[in-house]
N, CA, C and O atoms as CSV, one atom per row, in Angstrom:
chain,resi,resn,atom,element,x,y,z
A,1,UNK,N,N,36.313,-40.545,-1.362
A,1,UNK,CA,C,36.955,-41.855,-1.699
A,1,UNK,C,C,37.274,-41.816,-3.170
A,1,UNK,O,O,36.396,-41.521,-3.981
A,2,UNK,N,N,38.491,-42.103,-3.535
A,2,UNK,CA,C,38.892,-42.184,-4.921
A,2,UNK,C,C,38.775,-43.710,-5.405
A,2,UNK,O,O,39.304,-44.618,-4.764
A,3,UNK,N,N,38.077,-43.915,-6.530
A,3,UNK,CA,C,37.949,-45.239,-7.061
A,3,UNK,C,C,38.937,-45.479,-8.192
A,3,UNK,O,O,39.263,-44.562,-8.946
A,4,UNK,N,N,39.404,-46.695,-8.307
A,4,UNK,CA,C,40.257,-47.144,-9.429
A,4,UNK,C,C,40.065,-48.617,-9.638
A,4,UNK,O,O,39.130,-49.227,-9.118
A,5,UNK,N,N,41.016,-49.209,-10.452
A,5,UNK,CA,C,40.835,-50.608,-10.816
A,5,UNK,C,C,41.023,-51.510,-9.649
A,5,UNK,O,O,40.733,-52.700,-9.772
A,6,UNK,N,N,41.481,-51.049,-8.535
A,6,UNK,CA,C,41.703,-51.894,-7.350
A,6,UNK,C,C,40.581,-51.762,-6.374
A,6,UNK,O,O,40.614,-52.388,-5.315
A,7,UNK,N,N,39.567,-50.955,-6.693
A,7,UNK,CA,C,38.451,-50.853,-5.898
A,7,UNK,C,C,37.601,-52.107,-5.859
A,7,UNK,O,O,37.469,-52.778,-6.882
A,8,UNK,N,N,37.026,-52.446,-4.734
A,8,UNK,CA,C,36.202,-53.651,-4.585
A,8,UNK,C,C,34.838,-53.386,-5.272
A,8,UNK,O,O,34.256,-52.304,-5.187
A,9,UNK,N,N,34.387,-54.423,-5.939
A,9,UNK,CA,C,33.105,-54.334,-6.625
A,9,UNK,C,C,32.002,-53.902,-5.688
A,9,UNK,O,O,31.159,-53.076,-6.036
A,10,UNK,N,N,32.016,-54.463,-4.507
A,10,UNK,CA,C,30.982,-54.126,-3.439
A,10,UNK,C,C,31.017,-52.641,-3.118
A,10,UNK,O,O,29.965,-52.020,-2.960
A,11,UNK,N,N,32.261,-52.035,-3.014
A,11,UNK,CA,C,32.327,-50.616,-2.689
A,11,UNK,C,C,31.818,-49.795,-3.860
A,11,UNK,O,O,31.166,-48.770,-3.661
A,12,UNK,N,N,32.103,-50.224,-5.056
A,12,UNK,CA,C,31.581,-49.485,-6.236
A,12,UNK,C,C,30.092,-49.517,-6.343
A,12,UNK,O,O,29.450,-48.534,-6.712
A,13,UNK,N,N,29.534,-50.695,-6.006
A,13,UNK,CA,C,27.996,-50.832,-6.053
A,13,UNK,C,C,27.348,-50.067,-4.939
A,13,UNK,O,O,26.169,-49.719,-5.007
A,14,UNK,N,N,28.141,-49.799,-3.884
A,14,UNK,CA,C,27.582,-49.038,-2.715
A,14,UNK,C,C,27.606,-47.549,-2.922
A,14,UNK,O,O,27.088,-46.826,-2.071
A,15,UNK,N,N,28.187,-47.028,-4.019
A,15,UNK,CA,C,28.364,-45.605,-4.270
A,15,UNK,C,C,27.459,-45.353,-5.507
A,15,UNK,O,O,27.607,-46.026,-6.527
A,16,UNK,N,N,26.524,-44.378,-5.408
A,16,UNK,CA,C,25.586,-44.171,-6.523
A,16,UNK,C,C,26.347,-43.725,-7.823
A,16,UNK,O,O,25.990,-44.155,-8.919
A,17,UNK,N,N,27.348,-42.901,-7.691
A,17,UNK,CA,C,28.084,-42.429,-8.902
A,17,UNK,C,C,28.893,-43.580,-9.520
A,17,UNK,O,O,28.883,-43.800,-10.731
A,18,UNK,N,N,29.557,-44.266,-8.677
A,18,UNK,CA,C,30.354,-45.444,-9.238
A,18,UNK,C,C,29.413,-46.477,-9.840
A,18,UNK,O,O,29.711,-47.033,-10.897
A,19,UNK,N,N,28.302,-46.742,-9.201
A,19,UNK,CA,C,27.320,-47.692,-9.731
A,19,UNK,C,C,26.848,-47.282,-11.105
A,19,UNK,O,O,26.701,-48.118,-11.997
A,20,UNK,N,N,26.606,-45.974,-11.278
A,20,UNK,CA,C,26.208,-45.450,-12.537
A,20,UNK,C,C,27.174,-45.644,-13.601
A,20,UNK,O,O,26.797,-45.912,-14.742
A,21,UNK,N,N,28.526,-45.510,-13.263
A,21,UNK,CA,C,29.605,-45.734,-14.202
A,21,UNK,C,C,29.593,-47.226,-14.627
A,21,UNK,O,O,29.726,-47.535,-15.811
A,22,UNK,N,N,29.432,-48.148,-13.644
A,22,UNK,CA,C,29.382,-49.566,-13.963
A,22,UNK,C,C,28.217,-49.876,-14.922
A,22,UNK,O,O,28.369,-50.625,-15.886
A,23,UNK,N,N,27.040,-49.272,-14.623
A,23,UNK,CA,C,25.866,-49.554,-15.448
A,23,UNK,C,C,26.040,-48.926,-16.795
A,23,UNK,O,O,25.520,-49.450,-17.781
A,24,UNK,N,N,26.745,-47.832,-16.884
A,24,UNK,CA,C,26.958,-47.254,-18.237
A,24,UNK,C,C,27.757,-48.192,-19.158
A,24,UNK,O,O,27.431,-48.387,-20.329
A,25,UNK,N,N,28.801,-48.752,-18.577
A,25,UNK,CA,C,29.748,-49.554,-19.307
A,25,UNK,C,C,29.349,-51.062,-19.370
A,25,UNK,O,O,29.671,-51.779,-20.318
A,26,UNK,N,N,28.665,-51.470,-18.356
A,26,UNK,CA,C,28.262,-52.904,-18.241
A,26,UNK,C,C,26.716,-52.937,-17.977
A,26,UNK,O,O,26.296,-53.259,-16.865
A,27,UNK,N,N,25.934,-52.627,-18.928
A,27,UNK,CA,C,24.480,-52.620,-18.676
A,27,UNK,C,C,24.002,-53.886,-18.051
A,27,UNK,O,O,24.306,-54.994,-18.491
A,28,UNK,N,N,23.215,-53.680,-16.972
A,28,UNK,CA,C,22.608,-54.791,-16.236
A,28,UNK,C,C,23.492,-55.340,-15.201
A,28,UNK,O,O,23.074,-56.227,-14.457
A,29,UNK,N,N,24.707,-54.869,-15.095
A,29,UNK,CA,C,25.726,-55.421,-14.109
A,29,UNK,C,C,25.203,-55.361,-12.705
A,29,UNK,O,O,25.211,-56.352,-11.974
A,30,UNK,N,N,24.749,-54.191,-12.338
A,30,UNK,CA,C,24.370,-53.976,-10.901
A,30,UNK,C,C,23.112,-54.714,-10.506
A,30,UNK,O,O,22.848,-54.901,-9.318
A,31,UNK,N,N,22.324,-55.141,-11.494
A,31,UNK,CA,C,21.075,-55.816,-11.180
A,31,UNK,C,C,21.230,-57.343,-11.408
A,31,UNK,O,O,20.285,-58.094,-11.164
A,32,UNK,N,N,22.423,-57.808,-11.876
A,32,UNK,CA,C,22.587,-59.180,-12.109
A,32,UNK,C,C,22.762,-59.924,-10.804
A,32,UNK,O,O,23.613,-59.547,-9.999
A,33,UNK,N,N,21.969,-60.991,-10.560
A,33,UNK,CA,C,22.101,-61.709,-9.267
A,33,UNK,C,C,23.482,-62.258,-8.951
A,33,UNK,O,O,23.861,-62.378,-7.786
A,34,UNK,N,N,24.235,-62.591,-10.001
A,34,UNK,CA,C,25.600,-63.076,-9.793
A,34,UNK,C,C,26.610,-62.067,-9.339
A,34,UNK,O,O,27.671,-62.420,-8.824
A,35,UNK,N,N,26.266,-60.742,-9.539
A,35,UNK,CA,C,27.164,-59.627,-9.124
A,35,UNK,C,C,27.505,-59.691,-7.633
A,35,UNK,O,O,28.638,-59.430,-7.229
A,36,UNK,N,N,26.524,-60.034,-6.847
A,36,UNK,CA,C,26.679,-60.051,-5.441
A,36,UNK,C,C,27.830,-60.948,-4.953
A,36,UNK,O,O,28.456,-60.665,-3.931
A,37,UNK,N,N,28.085,-61.976,-5.660
A,37,UNK,CA,C,29.129,-62.898,-5.354
A,37,UNK,C,C,30.529,-62.341,-5.591
A,37,UNK,O,O,31.534,-62.822,-5.067
A,38,UNK,N,N,30.527,-61.248,-6.454
A,38,UNK,CA,C,31.833,-60.650,-6.833
A,38,UNK,C,C,32.158,-59.457,-5.933
A,38,UNK,O,O,33.168,-58.786,-6.148
A,39,UNK,N,N,31.326,-59.180,-4.933
A,39,UNK,CA,C,31.558,-57.955,-4.117
A,39,UNK,C,C,32.948,-57.798,-3.508
A,39,UNK,O,O,33.461,-56.685,-3.394
A,40,UNK,N,N,33.557,-58.930,-3.115
A,40,UNK,CA,C,34.904,-58.905,-2.585
A,40,UNK,C,C,36.076,-58.796,-3.494
A,40,UNK,O,O,37.217,-58.666,-3.052
A,41,UNK,N,N,35.792,-58.847,-4.796
A,41,UNK,CA,C,36.838,-58.808,-5.795
A,41,UNK,C,C,37.118,-57.393,-6.188
A,41,UNK,O,O,36.202,-56.572,-6.231
A,42,UNK,N,N,38.379,-57.075,-6.482
A,42,UNK,CA,C,38.722,-55.790,-7.112
A,42,UNK,C,C,38.263,-55.832,-8.489
A,42,UNK,O,O,38.194,-56.901,-9.095
A,43,UNK,N,N,37.925,-54.650,-9.045
A,43,UNK,CA,C,37.463,-54.527,-10.388
A,43,UNK,C,C,38.384,-55.180,-11.367
A,43,UNK,O,O,37.935,-55.828,-12.312
A,44,UNK,N,N,39.718,-55.016,-11.149
A,44,UNK,CA,C,40.717,-55.655,-12.062
A,44,UNK,C,C,40.709,-57.104,-11.992
A,44,UNK,O,O,40.936,-57.770,-13.002
A,45,UNK,N,N,40.440,-57.691,-10.756
A,45,UNK,CA,C,40.373,-59.121,-10.621
A,45,UNK,C,C,39.140,-59.645,-11.371
A,45,UNK,O,O,39.219,-60.651,-12.075
A,46,UNK,N,N,38.039,-58.980,-11.219
A,46,UNK,CA,C,36.811,-59.374,-11.934
A,46,UNK,C,C,37.044,-59.446,-13.409
A,46,UNK,O,O,36.670,-60.408,-14.080
A,47,UNK,N,N,37.676,-58.401,-13.904
A,47,UNK,CA,C,37.922,-58.351,-15.365
A,47,UNK,C,C,38.832,-59.447,-15.895
A,47,UNK,O,O,38.862,-59.759,-17.085
A,48,UNK,N,N,39.592,-60.029,-14.925
A,48,UNK,CA,C,40.471,-61.130,-15.394
A,48,UNK,C,C,39.748,-62.416,-15.689
A,48,UNK,O,O,40.272,-63.308,-16.356
A,49,UNK,N,N,38.517,-62.499,-15.174
A,49,UNK,CA,C,37.746,-63.735,-15.386
A,49,UNK,C,C,37.067,-63.670,-16.789
A,49,UNK,O,O,36.334,-62.717,-17.052
A,50,UNK,N,N,37.277,-64.591,-17.629
A,50,UNK,CA,C,36.660,-64.570,-18.974
A,50,UNK,C,C,35.144,-64.482,-18.872
A,50,UNK,O,O,34.504,-63.836,-19.702
A,51,UNK,N,N,34.597,-65.086,-17.925
A,51,UNK,CA,C,33.150,-65.134,-17.800
A,51,UNK,C,C,32.496,-63.725,-17.532
A,51,UNK,O,O,31.331,-63.473,-17.839
A,52,UNK,N,N,33.319,-62.866,-16.954
A,52,UNK,CA,C,32.846,-61.467,-16.684
A,52,UNK,C,C,32.707,-60.655,-17.980
A,52,UNK,O,O,31.998,-59.650,-18.026
A,53,UNK,N,N,33.409,-61.121,-19.042
A,53,UNK,CA,C,33.306,-60.430,-20.377
A,53,UNK,C,C,33.593,-58.997,-20.312
A,53,UNK,O,O,32.855,-58.198,-20.890
A,54,UNK,N,N,34.671,-58.599,-19.612
A,54,UNK,CA,C,35.027,-57.194,-19.539
A,54,UNK,C,C,36.400,-57.021,-20.252
A,54,UNK,O,O,37.441,-57.406,-19.720
A,55,UNK,N,N,36.366,-56.471,-21.389
A,55,UNK,CA,C,37.600,-56.258,-22.207
A,55,UNK,C,C,38.550,-55.244,-21.548
A,55,UNK,O,O,38.134,-54.458,-20.697
A,56,UNK,N,N,39.760,-55.270,-21.931
A,56,UNK,CA,C,40.711,-54.320,-21.364
A,56,UNK,C,C,40.282,-52.873,-21.781
A,56,UNK,O,O,40.535,-51.921,-21.043
A,57,UNK,N,N,39.662,-52.728,-22.917
A,57,UNK,CA,C,39.202,-51.404,-23.318
A,57,UNK,C,C,38.065,-50.893,-22.453
A,57,UNK,O,O,38.033,-49.726,-22.062
A,58,UNK,N,N,37.119,-51.805,-22.158
A,58,UNK,CA,C,36.009,-51.486,-21.296
A,58,UNK,C,C,36.557,-51.138,-19.855
A,58,UNK,O,O,36.154,-50.139,-19.259
A,59,UNK,N,N,37.450,-51.963,-19.344
A,59,UNK,CA,C,38.027,-51.736,-18.115
A,59,UNK,C,C,38.688,-50.339,-18.022
A,59,UNK,O,O,38.514,-49.615,-17.042
A,60,UNK,N,N,39.445,-49.997,-19.070
A,60,UNK,CA,C,40.102,-48.655,-19.109
A,60,UNK,C,C,39.106,-47.543,-19.129
A,60,UNK,O,O,39.359,-46.498,-18.529
A,61,UNK,N,N,37.961,-47.711,-19.799
A,61,UNK,CA,C,36.906,-46.687,-19.865
A,61,UNK,C,C,36.278,-46.578,-18.463
A,61,UNK,O,O,36.009,-45.472,-17.996
A,62,UNK,N,N,36.042,-47.715,-17.792
A,62,UNK,CA,C,35.438,-47.683,-16.487
A,62,UNK,C,C,36.358,-46.918,-15.504
A,62,UNK,O,O,35.913,-46.035,-14.770
A,63,UNK,N,N,37.662,-47.293,-15.518
A,63,UNK,CA,C,38.600,-46.712,-14.583
A,63,UNK,C,C,38.729,-45.180,-14.880
A,63,UNK,O,O,38.844,-44.394,-13.939
A,64,UNK,N,N,38.713,-44.786,-16.057
A,64,UNK,CA,C,38.747,-43.338,-16.457
A,64,UNK,C,C,37.564,-42.594,-15.911
A,64,UNK,O,O,37.701,-41.506,-15.352
A,65,UNK,N,N,36.388,-43.187,-16.073
A,65,UNK,CA,C,35.120,-42.539,-15.533
A,65,UNK,C,C,35.154,-42.555,-14.029
A,65,UNK,O,O,34.713,-41.576,-13.427
A,66,UNK,N,N,35.650,-43.607,-13.360
A,66,UNK,CA,C,35.721,-43.670,-11.958
A,66,UNK,C,C,36.603,-42.619,-11.396
A,66,UNK,O,O,36.293,-42.044,-10.353
A,67,UNK,N,N,37.744,-42.333,-12.077
A,67,UNK,CA,C,38.710,-41.333,-11.635
A,67,UNK,C,C,38.085,-39.934,-11.642
A,67,UNK,O,O,38.510,-39.040,-10.910
A,68,UNK,N,N,37.046,-39.768,-12.506
A,68,UNK,CA,C,36.405,-38.415,-12.663
A,68,UNK,C,C,35.420,-38.172,-11.611
A,68,UNK,O,O,34.930,-37.048,-11.498
A,69,UNK,N,N,35.079,-39.155,-10.810
A,69,UNK,CA,C,34.035,-38.955,-9.748
A,69,UNK,C,C,34.667,-38.085,-8.600
A,69,UNK,O,O,35.719,-38.381,-8.035
A,70,UNK,N,N,33.971,-37.074,-8.346
A,70,UNK,CA,C,34.364,-36.064,-7.297
A,70,UNK,C,C,33.525,-36.369,-6.082
A,70,UNK,O,O,32.308,-36.539,-6.164
A,71,UNK,N,N,34.217,-36.435,-4.927
A,71,UNK,CA,C,33.460,-36.582,-3.655
A,71,UNK,C,C,33.996,-35.685,-2.614
A,71,UNK,O,O,33.491,-35.670,-1.492
């Protein structure tokens, strides 16, 4: 499975390598109780919410690292 900015947060959290990428760029993201409510959102949708505090630079870094995941 190839991950990108349109990948659902729930799918990313369900994959160990993708989860590690999220934790690298967003420390504590995967353990935050509020994250579960975002499972159905695409990563790009989540980044559009100011409350998520995900800058365009961080999003680009996450997407780049996700693209490097080999499965």
